[in-house]
Steps between C-alpha positions, in 0.01 A plus 500: 500500500847618588580671828830686523645544847829690520795304640555769764160424653584130526842587641351738758240240600770230519301279263598286207278470195400150611408622849288782355323255270429277800365793705274619220378147431418446869316831519296428188410153626414610854278780366334245270603694188682195364445128517756274665622391158538859377679611815736204500576565133588863581718381788660254256431198719251216516172545691602274790831682555321835471250400771785387728674835451178692575449296817857562613468873433167514685656329802785755504253789483293348783816478713577865430146606589506326838849624588400858416204488738708342777781758478283806560614530862440850636335610175200283585441715810482833314171683535333627182515876466289729283755720327333497160188710507269409216504218254843329466412429135538874436875462559525288189358777284717782637777652292818392679742614228621805697584285803678246282716768338609620844579148622873467578680264267 
């Protein structure tokens, strides 16, 4: 299978082809859609190096998660308010195209 991703998307995401391959390989492996061997082959590395990279990435994500919860400050003291009356899922199914057209650019 061939997947074509425009260069502008990679440029906007600040990713190289190798980084995207690594990200996709990690995702497939963590979701158990690919074996370690398949994922490391997609990432163009050996299985041991791939596992080290996954561990390093997981550690970085864990650090981000804990720092995000620590930096809430005053936001943690906000009281929940009921401004949406009804089911919030209904917002997903609303036609927002008029509002988007009026959005200042």
